[in-house]
N, C-alpha and C positions, 0 to 999 in steps of 0.2 A: 562743952569740951572742945579743946583746941587741937586741930590736926594740921600738921605741916605737910603740904602736898608737894611743893617744890622748896627744897631746903637751901637757903642762901648760905648756910655754913659749910656746905659741901663744895667740892671742886666741880667746875663746869667744863666738860670736854666736848668739843665740836667734832661731829662724826658724819661721815658719808656712809650710809648703810646699803648702798646699791651701786656697784662699781664694776666696770669691765676693763680688762687689760688685754695685752697681746696673747694671753692664754686663751682668749676666745676672739671676739670681734672688736676689741678696743685697739687703739693705735699706740698707746703708751705702755711701757713695761711697768711692772709693779714698783720697781725702784724709782722710775720717773714719777709715777703717781704719788708715792710717798713724799718725794722731794717737793713737788709742786703743791700738793695739798697742805703740807706743813707750812709752806711759804704763805698760805692764805689762812693760817691760824687753826688748822685742823690737828687733832691729836689721834683720831681713830678713823680707819677705813675698814669696812667689811668688803673683802674681795669676793665678788659673787659672779664669777664667770659662768657662761652658759654651759650647763651639762656636766661640768668638771669640778670636783672638789680638790683644791690644792692647799696644802699647808704653807702658811707664810710666816711662821714663827720667827724666821731669820730676819724679818724686817723690824721686829719689835725691839724697842730700846726704851730708855727712861723717859723719852719725850714723845714716843709714838707707839701705838698699839695696832697691830694687824689682826682683824677678826677673820676667821676662816669660814667660807661658805660657798654657795653656788646658786644658780637660778635655773629652774625648769619651766618649760612651757608645754601646754597642751592645746590643740587646735580643734575648732569645730570641724565636723566632717566636710569633705571637699564638695559641697553642694553649690559653691559659688567661686568667683575669682579670689585669689589669695588676698588681695587688698581689701576685700569686703568680708572675709571670714572672721568670725569672732575667735578670740584666743584668751587663754588665762595664763599669766606668768606668776610664779611663786618663788620667793627667795628663802633659802634655808641658811641661817647663821648658827654655827656650832656654839652651844652654850659652854661646853668644856673644850679647851684647846687640844685635848688628847683625842677627840673624835677624829676618825680617819676613814669613815665609810659614808657612802651616799645612799639615800633612799630613793626609790622609784627610778633607778638607773635603767637606761635602755641603750644597749651597745649599738643600736642602729640609728641613734640620734646625732651622730657626728656628721653634721651637714656641711663640713668644710670650713667652719669658722672657729674651730677649736684647735689647740695644740695636740697633735696626735700623740706626742710623748706623754702628756698628762692624761689624755683620754684613755689610752691603752693601759694605764697603771691604776685605773679606778678600782677601789674596793667597794663592794656593794652589799646591801642587805637583801636577801631573798634572791629572786631571779635576775639575771643580767639583761633581761628583755621585758622589764615591767611594762605592761600595756596601760597607757594613760587614757582615761576616758573623759571626753569633754561633756561633763554632766555635773549636776550638783552633787550627786553621790560620788562620782569618780574623783572630783577635785577635793571634796571633803575628806575622802580617803587618803589622798596625797598629803593633805594638811595633817591628818591624824598620824600618819606614819612618821612625818617629820617631827611632830611634837613628842611622840612616844620614844623616838630614838635620839632625843637630846638637841633638837634644833629650835631656835626662835624663828617662827614662820610668818612671812609677810605676804600679803596680797597686793599685787603691783598694778599701777597705771590702768585703772578700769576704763578711762576714756579712750586712750590709745588702743586698748584691746577691743573697743567697740562693744563693751559689755554694759548692760543696764540692769535695772532692778530684777527683771525675771531671771537673770543669770546669777548675779552676785548674792541675791537674797537666799539662794540655796547653798551657799558656801558656809561651812561652819568649822569652828575650832581654831582659826588663825590667831596668832598673837597680836598682829597689827595689820593695818592697811596703809597704803601710801596716800596721805592727804594731798601731797604735791609730788609730782615727778617732774623735776626741772628739765630733764632731757626732752621729755615730751612737750612741755610748755615751749621750749626753744624751737622745737620742730613745728609748732603751730597749733598744738592741741590745747583745749581748755582743761588741762589735767590738774585743776584745783578741785578736789573731790569732796567738798564739804557735804553735799547732798547725799553722796554715796555713803559717807561715814555715818551720817545721821540715820539713813535707811537701815544700815547694819545694826546700829545701836537700838533702833526702835523694833528691830526683829529679835532683840534679846541678846545680841552678841556683846559681851563685855570685853572689848578689844581696845587697843591703843592706836594712835596714828603717828606716822613718821613722815618727814619730808626727805627726799633723796635726790641725787643727781641722775642716776642711771647713765653715767657718762661713758662715752665712747671716744671722745676727743678727736673728732675728725676736723676740727677747726682750731687754730691757734688760741692760746689763752687770752690774747688781747683782742680777739675777734668778737663782735656782738653775738655771733652764733655759737660761741663757746658753751658747751653743755656741762661745765663744771662750776662748782662754788655757788650754786644758786638755790639748792634745796638741801637742808641739813638738819640733823637732830642733835640737840644739846643734852648730853647725859650727865647727870649729877651722881657723883660717887666719891668715896673717901680717897681713892688713889687710882692711878692709871695702870690697872692690872687686869688681866683677862677675866678672871672670875668675878671681880668687882664690877666691871663694866657690863658683863652679860647678866649678872644678878640685877643690876639696875634696869636693864632692858626688860627682863622678865617681870619685874615689879612695877614697871611704868614710871620709873624715876627719870623722866626726861620731858622735854618739850621740843617742838619743831619750829623752824624758821625758814625764811626765804630772802634771797637777795640776788646778786649777780656777781660777775667777776670783778666788778669795781666797788660794790657796796655790800656791807654786812647788813643783815636784816635786823628787825627789832629784837630786843632781849626781854626775856621774862626773868626777873631777879628773885621773886619769891611768890608763893601762893599758899595761903593759909585759910582754913575753914574754922570758924568759931561762932557759936551761938546762931547757927543757921545762916550765916553770911560768909561769902567767900571774898577774900581780900587779895588783890594782886598788886605787885610792884613791878614796874617795867623801866626800860630806857625811855627817853623822851619820844612820845608817839602822838599820832593824830587822834586815834580813837581806840576804845576798848569795849568789846561787846561780849555778852554772854548768850550762849545758845543752850537750849534744853528741850525737853519733851513736851512742855506746856506752852500755850500761846501767850506768853508774857516775857518774851526775850527783851533784852534791854541793851542800850549802847550809850556810853559816855563819850562825848566829843569835846575836843579842845576848842577854845574860842579861836576865831580867825587870827592867823599869824602866831598862835601860841601852841604849846604842847602840854600834854599831861603825862604823868608817870605812875599813877595809881588809880584804883577804882575799887568799889565795894558793891556786891550784889547779894540780894536775898535769894536763897535756893531752897527754902523750906518746902515748897510745893513740887519740886522737881524730883523725878526718878534718876535722871542723870543730867549733868551739865558739863559744858566745856567753854573755854574762852578763846577769843580771837583778838589779836592786837594788830593794828595797822599803823605804820609809820608815815612820815610826811612824804615819802617817795612812793607810797602805795604798797610796799612790801608787808607781808603778814607773818605773824608768829601764832602758833596754835598750841594750846594745852591738850593733853589727853582728855578723854571723857572720864568723869568720876561718877560712880553710882552711889547714891545717898544711902542705900541699904548697907553697902559695904563700909560706909563711913560712920555707921551707927546712928543715923538720923531717923 
């Protein structure tokens, strides 16, 4: 049986799913972000300012889609200095554009980096002083409330957060995690989180992975320290319309890629499963590798000075698999993990 996992017949939309503006601690207005990201080939931004949910439907037009959302954080108890305390950050992206309420809102969390205008106008579910608990149970509860109230929920930058297996292995229910957080990478962190993703998969979590910027734009776009345009998610959908894009997110119809302000990363053009083998087509790249839960991962490399743009791997023995593509500049693209029981294998 043939299953199309990344459909080349659909439209491909470049998206940043973690973005900060002057509504919190970013330096660019939402209008400036739309202008600059579109100039770099983006069609979608999820505006996820800290603690505040703001509707940005006025930015949407036939060539650009604004997704509405916000980011919340919860910190380890103050048993050490701020710089060494663990933290957990979660983004909530509204699946329906009519959503206008926040979950887990706390009126005491305006720490001076939000717009008071937007913060004071928040609509919330439940109590206005929701107490967030830094624990597996507490963070899983925050994820559950987001999912139940119509949000696509992502777990963000575990490396920057100083979190490791003992912490994130207890988080359950998220839609996706950040495979790459480019803002953290630019800041000096090794926030390429393949091991974390594999850990979560091996714990039984059937989740997706995204690459994001988490941009705050404290450096000019032409500066090597620019934190925009380096981590992005490519969403496949019939059209650039809110419900179609969020439906694609919920169903995992996307892949992630990395680059920088001067270079686009590798492209994944199609992914097909047939007769127990997964076949991938890409832009011209240096290598294509498959990762899964058994000790028989594999990698196809181009000959010296040449490139490849397709590969095929056997996945009959795997419970889950995902592919990583690396271009000649060292930038990577990532598929989501696919579970073979869900694919009828």
